[in-house]
C-alpha positions as CSV (number, residue, x, y, z in Angstrom):
1,M,132.2,85.3,114.1
2,V,135.1,87.6,115.1
3,Y,135.5,90.9,113.3
4,N,138.4,93.3,113.2
5,L,136.3,96.2,114.6
6,K,139.2,98.6,114.7
7,E,140.0,98.1,111.0
8,I,136.3,98.6,110.1
9,F,136.0,101.6,112.4
10,D,139.0,103.3,110.7
11,Y,137.2,103.3,107.3
12,F,134.6,105.7,108.7
13,D,135.2,109.4,109.2
14,A,135.0,109.4,113.0
15,D,136.2,112.0,115.3
16,G,138.2,109.9,117.8
17,T,140.6,107.1,118.2
18,F,139.5,103.5,118.5
19,L,139.9,102.1,122.1
20,K,137.7,99.0,122.1
21,G,134.5,97.5,120.8
22,E,132.0,95.2,122.5
23,P,128.7,93.7,121.6
24,Y,125.8,96.0,122.4
25,G,122.0,95.7,122.8
26,S,119.5,92.9,122.3
27,G,118.5,93.3,118.6
28,H,117.3,90.2,116.7
29,I,118.6,91.2,113.2
30,H,122.0,93.0,113.0
31,D,125.3,92.5,114.9
32,T,125.8,95.6,116.9
33,F,128.9,96.9,118.7
34,R,129.6,99.9,120.9
35,I,132.9,101.5,120.0
36,E,134.7,103.4,122.8
37,T,137.2,106.0,121.8
38,V,140.4,106.9,123.6
39,E,139.6,110.6,124.1
40,A,137.2,111.3,126.9
41,E,135.9,114.4,125.2
42,K,135.1,112.6,121.9
43,D,132.0,110.7,120.9
44,D,131.6,107.0,121.2
45,Y,129.9,105.1,118.3
46,I,127.5,102.4,117.4
47,L,129.0,100.1,114.7
48,Q,126.7,97.6,113.0
49,R,127.1,94.7,110.7
50,L,124.0,94.8,108.6
51,N,121.9,91.7,107.8
52,N,121.7,91.9,104.0
53,R,119.9,88.6,104.0
54,I,116.8,90.3,105.4
55,F,117.5,93.8,104.0
56,K,118.2,93.0,100.4
57,N,119.2,96.4,99.2
58,I,121.5,98.2,101.7
59,P,122.0,101.3,99.6
60,E,118.2,101.9,99.5
61,L,118.0,101.2,103.3
62,Q,120.7,103.7,104.0
63,H,119.2,106.3,101.6
64,N,115.9,106.1,103.6
65,I,117.8,106.7,106.9
66,E,119.8,109.5,105.4
67,R,116.6,111.3,104.2
68,V,114.8,110.8,107.5
69,T,117.6,111.8,109.8
70,V,118.5,114.9,107.7
71,H,114.8,116.0,107.8
72,L,114.6,115.4,111.5
73,R,117.8,117.3,112.2
74,N,116.5,120.3,110.1
75,K,113.2,120.2,112.2
76,L,115.1,120.1,115.5
77,S,117.4,122.9,114.5
78,S,114.4,125.3,114.4
79,I,113.3,124.3,118.0
80,P,115.1,126.3,120.7
81,G,116.9,124.2,123.2
82,S,117.1,121.0,121.1
83,D,120.1,118.7,121.6
84,I,120.3,117.5,118.0
85,K,123.1,115.1,118.5
86,R,121.1,113.2,121.2
87,E,117.6,113.7,119.8
88,C,118.3,112.2,116.4
89,L,120.5,109.5,115.0
90,Q,123.5,110.7,113.1
91,L,125.2,108.5,110.5
92,I,128.9,108.7,110.0
93,P,130.1,108.6,106.4
94,T,133.1,106.6,105.2
95,G,136.1,108.4,103.8
96,E,134.5,108.0,100.4
97,G,131.3,109.8,101.6
98,K,129.0,106.8,101.7
99,T,127.0,105.9,104.8
100,W,127.8,102.2,104.5
101,L,130.9,100.1,103.9
102,V,131.4,96.6,102.3
103,D,134.3,94.8,103.8
104,N,136.6,92.2,102.1
105,D,134.2,89.4,103.1
106,G,131.1,91.1,101.7
107,N,129.7,92.2,105.0
108,Y,127.9,95.5,105.1
109,W,128.6,98.0,107.9
110,R,127.4,101.4,109.1
111,M,128.1,103.6,112.0
112,Y,126.2,106.1,114.2
113,I,127.3,108.5,116.9
114,F,126.5,106.8,120.2
115,I,123.7,108.7,122.1
116,S,125.0,109.5,125.6
117,N,123.1,109.4,128.9
118,H,120.2,107.4,127.7
119,H,118.3,104.4,128.7
120,S,115.5,102.2,127.3
121,F,113.1,99.5,128.6
122,N,111.9,96.2,127.4
123,V,109.2,96.4,130.0
124,V,107.4,99.7,130.9
125,D,107.0,100.2,134.7
126,S,104.8,103.3,134.9
127,P,102.3,105.5,133.1
128,D,104.8,108.3,133.0
129,E,107.2,106.1,131.0
130,A,104.4,105.0,128.7
131,F,103.3,108.7,128.1
132,E,106.9,109.6,127.1
133,G,107.1,106.7,124.7
134,G,103.8,107.8,123.1
135,K,105.1,111.4,122.8
136,A,108.3,110.1,121.2
137,I,106.6,108.1,118.5
138,G,103.9,110.7,118.0
139,R,106.5,113.4,117.6
140,F,108.5,111.2,115.2
141,Q,105.5,110.7,112.9
142,A,104.4,114.3,113.1
143,M,107.8,115.7,112.3
144,L,108.0,113.4,109.2
145,S,104.5,114.3,108.0
146,D,105.8,117.0,105.7
147,M,109.1,115.4,104.6
148,P,109.6,116.3,100.9
149,G,111.0,114.1,98.1
150,G,108.3,111.5,97.5
151,Q,107.9,108.1,99.1
152,L,110.7,106.2,100.8
153,F,111.9,102.8,99.5
154,E,110.1,99.8,100.9
155,T,113.1,98.1,102.7
156,I,111.1,95.0,103.5
157,P,108.3,94.6,101.0
158,S,104.9,94.0,102.6
159,F,106.4,94.1,106.1
160,H,103.1,94.7,108.0
161,D,100.9,93.4,105.2
162,I,98.8,90.9,107.1
163,E,97.4,89.4,104.0
164,K,100.9,88.6,102.7
165,R,102.0,87.4,106.2
166,L,99.1,85.0,106.3
167,E,99.7,83.7,102.8
168,A,103.3,82.9,103.9
169,F,102.1,81.4,107.1
170,F,99.6,79.0,105.6
171,K,102.1,78.1,102.8
172,K,104.6,76.9,105.5
173,V,101.8,75.1,107.4
174,N,101.0,73.2,104.2
175,E,104.7,72.5,103.5
176,N,105.6,71.6,107.1
177,P,109.3,71.8,106.2
178,V,110.8,70.5,109.5
179,G,107.8,68.5,110.8
180,R,106.6,70.9,113.5
181,V,103.1,71.5,112.4
182,E,101.5,68.7,114.4
183,S,102.9,70.2,117.7
184,V,101.3,73.7,117.1
185,K,97.8,72.8,116.0
186,K,96.3,74.9,118.9
187,E,98.3,78.0,117.8
188,I,97.4,77.5,114.2
189,D,93.7,77.4,115.1
190,Q,94.1,80.6,117.2
191,I,95.5,82.4,114.2
192,S,93.0,80.9,111.7
193,R,90.0,82.1,113.7
194,R,91.0,85.8,113.5
195,T,92.1,86.1,109.9
196,D,89.2,88.1,108.5
197,E,89.1,90.7,111.3
198,M,92.8,91.4,111.0
199,K,92.5,92.6,107.4
200,I,90.5,95.7,108.2
201,I,93.3,98.2,108.1
202,L,94.4,97.1,104.7
203,R,90.8,97.3,103.5
204,L,90.5,100.9,104.8
205,G,93.7,101.8,103.0
206,K,92.6,100.3,99.7
207,E,89.3,102.2,100.0
208,G,91.2,105.5,100.5
209,K,89.9,106.1,104.0
210,I,93.3,106.2,105.6
211,P,96.5,107.5,103.9
212,L,99.9,105.9,103.6
213,R,102.3,107.9,105.7
214,I,106.0,107.7,106.7
215,T,106.0,105.3,109.6
216,H,108.7,103.6,111.7
217,N,107.1,100.1,111.5
218,D,109.1,98.7,114.4
219,T,108.1,100.7,117.5
220,K,108.7,98.2,120.2
221,F,109.4,100.2,123.4
222,N,113.2,99.5,123.5
223,N,113.5,101.4,120.2
224,I,112.6,104.6,122.2
225,L,115.4,106.2,124.2
226,L,114.7,108.2,127.3
227,D,117.0,110.8,128.8
228,E,118.3,110.9,132.4
229,N,115.0,112.5,133.5
230,N,112.9,109.8,131.9
231,K,111.8,112.2,129.2
232,A,111.4,111.2,125.5
233,L,114.8,111.6,123.8
234,C,115.1,109.7,120.5
235,V,113.6,107.1,118.3
236,I,116.2,104.6,117.0
237,D,116.4,101.5,114.7
238,L,115.3,103.2,111.5
239,D,115.7,100.2,109.2
240,T,112.0,99.8,108.6
241,V,111.1,103.5,108.2
242,M,109.1,103.4,105.0
243,P,105.5,103.9,103.8
244,G,102.9,102.5,106.2
245,Y,99.7,103.2,108.1
246,I,100.0,104.9,111.5
247,H,98.3,102.0,113.1
248,Y,101.4,99.9,112.6
249,D,103.4,102.2,114.8
250,F,100.8,102.8,117.4
251,G,100.0,99.1,117.6
252,D,103.5,97.8,117.9
253,A,104.3,100.3,120.6
254,I,101.3,99.3,122.7
255,R,102.3,95.6,122.1
256,T,105.5,96.3,124.1
257,A,104.7,99.5,126.1
258,A,101.5,98.1,127.7
259,N,102.6,94.5,128.0
260,T,103.1,93.5,131.6
261,T,106.1,91.4,130.8
262,S,108.5,90.6,128.0
263,E,107.5,89.5,124.4
264,D,108.9,86.0,125.0
265,E,107.5,85.4,128.5
266,D,107.1,81.6,129.1
267,D,104.7,82.0,132.0
268,L,101.5,83.0,130.1
269,S,99.6,83.9,133.3
270,K,101.9,87.0,133.4
271,V,101.0,88.2,129.9
272,K,98.4,90.9,130.0
273,M,97.8,94.4,128.5
274,D,97.9,97.0,131.3
275,I,95.0,99.3,130.4
276,S,96.5,102.2,132.4
277,L,99.7,102.0,130.3
278,F,97.6,101.9,127.1
279,K,95.8,105.1,128.2
280,A,99.1,106.9,129.1
281,Y,100.8,105.9,125.8
282,A,97.7,107.0,123.8
283,E,97.6,110.3,125.6
284,G,101.3,111.0,124.8
285,Y,100.9,109.9,121.2
286,L,97.8,111.9,120.5
287,S,99.3,115.0,122.2
288,E,101.7,115.1,119.2
289,T,99.6,113.7,116.4
290,I,96.0,114.8,116.9
291,S,96.2,117.6,114.3
292,T,97.7,115.4,111.6
293,L,95.4,112.3,111.8
294,N,92.0,111.9,110.1
295,D,88.9,110.7,111.9
296,I,89.1,107.1,110.6
297,E,92.7,106.8,111.6
298,I,91.8,107.8,115.1
299,E,88.7,105.6,115.2
300,Y,90.9,102.5,114.6
301,L,93.7,103.3,116.9
302,A,92.3,100.9,119.6
303,F,92.2,98.1,117.0
304,A,95.9,98.6,116.0
305,P,97.5,96.8,119.0
306,K,95.4,93.7,118.3
307,L,96.5,93.7,114.7
308,I,100.2,94.1,115.3
309,T,100.4,91.7,118.2
310,Y,98.6,89.2,116.0
311,T,100.9,89.9,113.1
312,I,104.0,89.4,115.2
313,A,102.5,86.1,116.5
314,V,102.0,85.0,112.9
315,R,105.6,85.9,112.0
316,F,107.1,84.1,115.0
317,L,105.0,80.9,114.3
318,T,105.8,81.0,110.6
319,D,109.5,81.1,111.5
320,F,109.1,78.3,114.0
321,I,107.4,76.1,111.5
322,D,110.0,76.9,108.9
323,G,112.9,75.9,111.2
324,D,113.9,79.3,112.7
325,N,115.5,81.0,109.7
326,Y,114.6,84.6,110.4
327,F,114.7,85.7,114.1
328,K,117.6,85.0,116.3
329,I,116.7,82.4,118.9
330,H,118.3,81.4,122.2
331,H,116.8,77.9,122.4
332,K,115.0,75.4,120.2
333,F,111.5,76.5,121.1
334,H,112.1,80.3,121.4
335,N,109.9,81.3,118.5
336,L,107.1,79.1,119.8
337,Q,107.5,80.6,123.2
338,R,107.3,84.1,121.6
339,T,104.2,83.0,119.6
340,R,102.3,81.8,122.7
341,A,103.1,85.0,124.6
342,Q,101.9,87.2,121.7
343,L,98.7,85.2,121.3
344,S,98.0,85.5,125.0
345,L,98.5,89.3,124.7
346,V,96.0,89.4,121.8
347,M,93.4,87.7,124.0
348,S,94.1,90.2,126.8
349,M,93.5,93.0,124.4
350,E,90.3,91.4,123.2
351,E,89.0,91.3,126.7
352,Q,89.7,95.0,127.2
353,Y,88.8,96.2,123.7
354,E,85.7,98.2,124.5
355,E,87.5,100.1,127.2
356,M,90.4,100.8,124.8
357,K,87.9,102.3,122.3
358,K,86.4,104.4,125.0
359,I,89.8,105.8,126.1
360,I,90.6,106.9,122.5
361,R,87.2,108.6,122.2
362,N,87.7,110.5,125.5
363,L,91.2,111.6,124.5
364,T,89.9,113.2,121.2
């Protein structure tokens, strides 16, 4: 689909003149464009067409992001030397003062200031990078731990609720809507054998042993921006910031930060969790959060990567069985390829689980 990016850009109260817009990034959900401005001294921008099929209530989504970014900017303003424009996303309002726009075709749009001089990784190459990623997510959680105003909206209900994800999964297995179930019996069995174990975080929450907090809920490593010196800069992609357990953020970050390859690697012999990257990330994360977490939360940090990697595998396979209606795919078997990579990563984590628990104990 071709959009008139200049026309959409001009609805927002941007400081600069539209020069050009091009597709940007590798996200699965929204259509994202980088807008360059004519004036060299002015900001560039990120313009996004929001997927309101997945995010059913865009005003609630934007309200969450407004609250979070305002709170983070207020926190950063009290820290000497902070570069607020680069360390926190900043929404650009429309001329009417809203942080989203509905175009004539019913598409929802929003715009941020483009964060300059940054980079991100799909694959982490060193413990130093992993440590900085851990610091970024830990700092994000810690800074939001005292945000006033009550709970955020739940932008995707039951997003990391493994009980609900498994219900949806087995429903699609029974329905077999596009005739793919017979071809994935092995993967279905791998998921089925782990269902009871994977519900432990929900049980702890229901028992009141771990609290609901404000969590990002999509902390894959390419949602962490690093600066030109490879230091933690900013956490992006705030669509799923909502109530959650800290294990969701820690687990998803390890899923990508400590993975030796990409999340859709087709050579499964390459898929492993690098224990040195796990240790470095955990060290960075706990350096920011140790004073805000309770003992049970810390005790189950090592379990969190298994849970979230498993959850993502369930989601990918559900989508494959359903005919690929959720995640963007680049070929017919992309979601199955992703599923197999995630299940291989779960097995690598299981092999190293005792060492992971020992690392967390030693860091606390």
